[in-house]
C-alpha positions in Angstrom: -27.0 10.3 -1.8 -24.5 11.5 0.9 -20.9 11.2 0.6 -20.4 7.8 1.8 -22.9 6.8 -0.6 -21.2 8.6 -3.4 -18.1 7.3 -2.7 -19.1 3.7 -2.5 -20.8 4.3 -6.1 -17.7 6.1 -7.4 -15.8 3.1 -6.9 -18.3 0.5 -7.8 -18.8 2.8 -11.5 -14.7 2.6 -12.2 -14.9 -0.8 -11.4 -13.3 -3.0 -14.5 -13.2 -6.5 -15.5 -9.3 -6.8 -15.4 -9.6 -5.5 -11.5 -11.1 -8.9 -10.9 -8.0 -10.6 -12.7 -5.6 -8.1 -10.4 -2.4 -10.3 -10.0 -0.4 -9.8 -6.5 2.0 -7.2 -6.9 5.1 -9.2 -8.7 8.1 -7.4 -7.0 6.0 -9.0 -3.7 5.2 -12.1 -5.1 9.0 -12.4 -6.1 10.5 -12.9 -2.5 11.0 -15.9 -1.2 9.1 -15.1 1.6 6.0 -14.6 -0.2 6.3 -17.9 -2.3 6.1 -19.8 1.4 3.4 -17.4 3.1 -0.2 -19.0 3.5 -1.9 -16.3 5.5 -2.4 -13.0 3.8 -3.9 -9.6 5.3 -5.4 -7.2 2.7 -5.2 -4.0 4.9 -7.9 -1.4 3.5 -8.9 -4.1 0.9 -11.7 -2.0 -0.7 -13.4 -4.1 -3.0 -11.2 -6.5 -2.4 -9.2 -6.9 -5.7 -5.4 -7.7 -4.6 -7.7 -10.0 -1.9 -9.2 -11.8 -5.4 -5.2 -11.6 -6.4 -3.7 -13.3 -3.5 -6.6 -15.8 -3.1 -5.7 -17.1 -6.7 -2.1 -16.7 -5.7 -3.5 -20.0 -3.5 -3.1 -17.8 -0.1 -5.9 -18.0 2.5 -7.1 -14.3 2.5 -8.7 -12.0 5.1 -9.2 -8.8 3.8 -10.6 -5.7 6.5 -11.8 -2.3 5.4 -14.2 0.5 8.1 -16.6 0.5 5.5 -19.1 -1.8 5.3 -20.9 -1.5 2.3 -17.6 -1.8 0.3 -17.2 -4.9 2.0 -20.7 -6.0 1.2 -19.6 -6.0 -2.7 -16.2 -7.3 -1.9 -18.4 -10.4 -1.1 -20.7 -10.1 -3.5 -17.3 -9.9 -6.2 -15.9 -12.7 -4.4 -18.8 -14.6 -5.1 -19.0 -13.8 -8.8 -15.5 -15.2 -9.2 -16.1 -18.7 -7.0 -13.5 -17.0 -4.7 -13.0 -17.6 -1.1 -12.2 -14.6 0.6 -13.2 -13.7 4.6 -14.2 -9.8 4.3 -13.9 -8.5 8.4 -15.0 -4.4 8.8 -12.0 -3.5 11.4 -10.1 -0.5 12.1 -6.1 -1.1 10.3 -4.9 0.9 14.0 -6.8 -1.8 15.7 -6.6 -5.1 14.1 -8.8 -8.1 15.4 -6.2 -10.6 15.3 -3.7 -12.7 17.0 0.2 -12.0 17.0 2.4 -14.0 14.8 -0.8 -14.8 12.9 -0.4 -13.7 9.1 3.1 -14.3 7.0 2.1 -11.1 4.4 0.3 -8.2 5.0 -0.4 -5.8 2.4 -1.3 -2.1 2.3 -1.9 0.0 -0.7 -3.0 3.3 -0.9 -3.8 3.7 2.9 -0.9 5.4 4.5 -2.2 8.4 3.1 -5.6 8.7 4.8 -4.5 8.0 8.1 -3.1 10.6 10.0 -1.8 8.4 12.8 -0.4 5.9 10.6 2.8 4.7 13.2 -0.2 2.3 14.7 -0.9 0.7 11.6 3.1 -0.3 10.9 3.0 -1.4 15.0 -0.5 -3.5 14.4 0.8 -4.9 11.4 4.2 -5.7 13.2 1.9 -7.6 16.4 -0.2 -10.1 13.7 3.0 -10.9 11.3 4.6 -13.6 11.7 8.8 -13.3 12.5 10.1 -13.1 8.7 6.8 -11.9 7.5 6.5 -9.5 5.2 4.7 -6.2 5.0 4.1 -4.3 1.3 3.1 -0.6 1.6 2.3 1.1 -1.1 1.8 5.0 -0.4 2.0 8.4 -1.7 5.1 10.1 -2.9 6.1 13.3 -1.4 9.0 14.1 -4.3 6.4 13.4 -7.0 4.3 16.6 -8.7 1.8 13.7 -9.8 -1.0 13.9 -7.7 -4.0 11.5 -8.0 -5.3 12.2 -4.8 -6.9 15.8 -5.3 -7.4 15.8 -9.2 -6.5 19.3 -10.3 -4.1 20.0 -8.2 -0.9 18.1 -9.3 1.6 20.5 -7.2 0.0 19.8 -4.1 2.4 17.6 -2.6 5.4 20.3 -2.9 3.4 22.4 -0.7 4.0 22.9 2.5 2.2 21.0 5.6 0.7 25.0 6.4 -0.7 25.9 3.0 -1.9 22.2 2.9 -4.6 21.9 5.4 -6.4 24.9 3.9 -6.7 24.5 0.7 -7.9 20.5 1.7 -10.6 21.7 3.9 -11.6 24.3 1.3 -11.8 21.3 -1.7 -13.9 18.6 0.9 -16.2 21.4 2.1 -16.8 23.0 -2.2 -15.3 20.3 -4.2 -15.8 17.0 -2.7 -15.5 15.2 -6.6 -11.6 16.3 -6.5 -11.1 13.7 -3.2 -13.1 11.4 -4.7 -16.0 11.8 -2.2 -13.8 10.1 0.4 -14.8 11.1 4.2 -10.7 10.1 4.5 -8.9 12.7 1.6 -5.3 12.1 1.7 -3.3 14.1 4.4 0.3 12.2 4.3 2.9 12.0 1.7 5.5 9.9 1.9 9.6 9.6 0.9 11.4 6.1 0.4 13.9 6.3 2.8 11.1 8.0 5.2 9.1 5.5 5.5 12.3 3.0 5.4 13.2 4.7 7.8 10.0 3.9 10.1 9.7 0.6 9.2 13.1 -0.3 10.5 12.2 1.5 13.5 9.4 -0.9 14.4 11.1 -3.9 14.1 11.5 -4.4 10.2 14.5 -4.9 7.8 13.5 -2.2 5.0 13.8 -2.9 1.6 13.0 -0.1 -1.2 11.2 -1.4 -4.6 15.4 -1.0 -5.7 16.3 -3.1 -3.6 13.3 -6.3 -4.8 13.5 -5.5 -9.0 15.3 -7.8 -10.8 15.6 -8.4 -14.9 13.5 -11.6 -14.5 10.3 -10.2 -13.8 11.1 -6.5 -15.9 8.7 -6.3 -18.9 9.5 -6.1 -22.3 9.5 -2.0 -22.7 11.6 -1.5 -19.3 14.4 -4.3 -19.3 16.1 -2.2 -22.2 16.6 -0.2 -18.8 17.9 -2.7 -16.5 21.2 -1.4 -16.3 20.1 1.6 -15.3 18.3 -0.5 -12.2 21.1 -2.4 -11.6 23.4 0.3 -11.3 20.6 2.5 -9.1 20.9 -0.7 -6.7 24.3 -0.7 -6.1 24.7 3.7 -5.8 21.6 3.9 -4.0 22.3 7.6 -3.8 21.5 7.7 -7.7 17.8 6.9 -6.5 17.2 10.9 -5.8 17.3 11.1 -9.7 14.4 8.5 -10.1 12.3 9.6 -6.9 10.3 11.9 -8.8 9.6 9.9 -11.1 7.4 7.1 -9.3 3.8 8.1 -8.6 3.7 5.4 -5.0 6.4 4.8 -2.7 6.8 0.9 -1.9 8.8 -0.5 0.6 8.9 -3.9 2.0 9.4 -4.9 5.9 10.9 -8.1 6.5 10.0 -8.4 10.6 12.8 -9.3 12.2 13.0 -11.9 14.9 13.2 -10.9 18.4 16.9 -11.8 19.0 18.3 -10.9 15.5 20.7 -7.9 15.5 18.5 -4.9 13.0 20.4 -3.9 9.6 22.4 -0.4 9.5 19.6 2.4 9.3 18.5 3.7 6.0 20.2 6.4 5.3 18.6 10.1 5.6 
């Protein structure tokens, strides 16, 4: 079995029933733009779990991925769940869709794998209608826990000149450590840095701290609402919490062409 087949086989082995009944990201779904949204693009959709979630939320969904075999299995899973999702083999850096077509673009766990990830941002901006939402979830450079290269949790903290030879060795000798991926993670991000990149591309950017609210917190985390509210009011305190977050989550709202951009996110 080749690397590509091993990757798909591993994804299928990890499939759990709850994956097929996933709900949309609660912070994204709570945005007023998403409640009004009709068309959703799931970028690098894999086996389609998030596509299924958005269809169940009443949206028209297209899922794209470069891996034809993943999409073949995603289509089979959608059929088994009686869900109508259109799957398209396409690159995230060259989307085969018209300008201003979608209301939401969803990109989870893709930025870390694409060296030229800025092109994904540009393409998402192009295909989103003004006021549309671009959601990105990706790797956190501040967090020492690393799920991209198994057994190497401090890897994100290494300097770039050291990461490259380590990754090359892992891909060649320990492909299971990168889950047999043909495109292992090469990028790690910061919340502020990614927010600035989205702002520069024509979005108003929000971090997860800007959209979290007490109503949608779980019972377990609601007791920390006072702390989260303080962090919202005092952005400098976010640097204390950044290392505790496994992922960076940023929300971009596409600005109308004539609208003045919000102040740039501070470094």
